[in-house]
Each structure stands twice: as C-alpha cells, then as structure tokens.
Legacy VTK file of the C-alpha trace (Angstrom):
# vtk DataFile Version 3.0
C-alpha trace
ASCII
DATASET POLYDATA
POINTS 112 float
-33.150 -32.923 -21.845
-30.046 -34.070 -23.658
-30.286 -36.732 -26.314
-28.102 -39.750 -25.675
-26.627 -41.529 -28.674
-25.663 -45.184 -28.754
-22.360 -45.832 -30.538
-20.534 -49.111 -30.853
-17.735 -48.698 -28.298
-16.152 -46.123 -26.051
-12.760 -46.904 -27.576
-14.249 -46.313 -31.044
-15.391 -42.808 -30.148
-12.069 -42.042 -28.455
-10.208 -43.228 -31.559
-12.310 -40.943 -33.774
-11.469 -38.056 -31.455
-7.767 -38.953 -31.537
-7.724 -39.005 -35.343
-9.367 -35.543 -35.415
-6.942 -34.328 -32.690
-9.880 -33.647 -30.419
-8.911 -36.159 -27.747
-8.552 -33.555 -25.011
-9.782 -34.941 -21.714
-11.405 -32.343 -19.486
-10.704 -33.153 -15.834
-12.652 -31.749 -12.905
-10.650 -29.439 -10.654
-11.722 -27.056 -7.911
-11.880 -24.252 -10.496
-13.861 -26.085 -13.189
-12.817 -28.377 -16.033
-9.124 -28.330 -16.907
-7.944 -29.194 -20.415
-4.596 -30.840 -21.195
-3.240 -27.422 -22.257
-3.596 -26.318 -18.617
-6.482 -23.912 -19.214
-9.402 -24.177 -16.799
-12.937 -23.562 -18.017
-16.064 -22.618 -16.097
-19.395 -24.221 -17.013
-20.397 -21.023 -18.869
-17.307 -21.440 -21.105
-18.409 -24.893 -22.290
-21.142 -26.624 -24.311
-21.963 -30.321 -24.419
-22.201 -31.020 -28.141
-22.791 -34.780 -28.007
-23.488 -37.404 -25.359
-22.743 -41.119 -25.692
-23.790 -43.860 -23.309
-22.101 -47.259 -23.201
-23.527 -50.188 -21.295
-21.547 -53.225 -20.252
-23.237 -56.392 -21.462
-22.423 -58.483 -18.410
-21.156 -56.048 -15.791
-23.114 -52.913 -14.797
-19.873 -51.332 -13.567
-18.796 -51.163 -17.238
-21.544 -48.603 -17.923
-20.185 -45.183 -18.787
-21.177 -41.909 -20.335
-18.974 -39.739 -22.518
-19.705 -36.041 -22.852
-18.238 -34.442 -25.970
-17.546 -30.838 -24.985
-16.652 -27.698 -26.926
-15.094 -24.706 -25.175
-15.832 -21.115 -26.138
-12.330 -20.883 -27.662
-13.052 -23.790 -30.046
-11.236 -26.529 -28.135
-13.112 -29.834 -28.384
-12.609 -32.569 -25.846
-14.453 -34.996 -23.634
-15.243 -36.072 -20.118
-16.070 -39.645 -19.141
-18.018 -40.814 -16.127
-19.479 -44.100 -15.002
-23.135 -43.590 -14.322
-25.560 -44.635 -11.676
-24.202 -46.177 -8.510
-20.799 -46.632 -10.187
-20.016 -42.938 -10.724
-16.312 -42.064 -10.661
-16.973 -38.865 -8.742
-17.864 -38.795 -5.088
-18.385 -35.284 -3.763
-16.017 -33.400 -6.061
-18.837 -31.352 -7.623
-18.616 -33.145 -10.988
-22.307 -33.999 -11.268
-23.433 -30.471 -10.461
-20.807 -28.966 -12.776
-21.771 -31.171 -15.744
-25.447 -30.250 -15.227
-24.507 -26.557 -15.374
-22.992 -26.914 -18.856
-25.335 -25.859 -21.640
-26.326 -28.639 -24.062
-26.210 -27.765 -27.787
-26.239 -31.064 -29.659
-24.347 -31.160 -32.957
-24.714 -33.734 -35.687
-21.900 -36.321 -35.633
-21.020 -35.466 -39.224
-20.230 -31.917 -38.131
-17.949 -33.182 -35.349
-16.225 -36.128 -37.000
LINES 1 113
112 0 1 2 3 4 5 6 7 8 9 10 11 12 13 14 15 16 17 18 19 20 21 22 23 24 25 26 27 28 29 30 31 32 33 34 35 36 37 38 39 40 41 42 43 44 45 46 47 48 49 50 51 52 53 54 55 56 57 58 59 60 61 62 63 64 65 66 67 68 69 70 71 72 73 74 75 76 77 78 79 80 81 82 83 84 85 86 87 88 89 90 91 92 93 94 95 96 97 98 99 100 101 102 103 104 105 106 107 108 109 110 111
C-alpha cells in the first residue's frame, strides 16, 4: 500500500513543484493521463513517486490528495483529486487508472 505523507499545504507542494519546473498537471483523458506538452501516457508509462493528503480543518470537501507522478521519459508532474465522497471524478475511469499506476515512493529530498 502506498505511504501517504502529510505536508503543510497543497499550495506549498505546488509551489515547490513550480520552482523545480515540475508543475505539470496530468489530466485524465480517454487515452490515459495527458501532460501539458500534449503527450498521453498509459498507466504502465507512469510511477507514483509520492502521495500527499490534505485535510480541510472545517470542511470535509476541502480534503484532497495529490499524486506526484514520474513518466518513463523523466517528466515529473502531478494529479489532484478530492477523496472520499467528494471525488472530482465521476465515472471517467480516474480511480481505476490511478490504481493501475505502479507506486515507487521516492524520498522528498530526491524530488525537491
């Protein structure tokens, strides 16, 4: 099972990614996850290298999970989802797709 890391804020992690030029959001499409460069990746092309969970203090709908993902060509990016009953994805196959991605946790110091 993947290890989930608590970090201060979602915006803090996104800012770290932006500074490292790794702020590529993977978006679910019919063909897989599409990166901002237009390339679409299958689950076998990707690895989840870090997982962060953020919980809203007063509103459960603020709860989200960020998957830090590395593609087989070296591109690092992320995908964000609300979790539980507040998931952003209905029946678009996101949940199944994210479960199909291999998890290979990396130390934060190696990423940032």
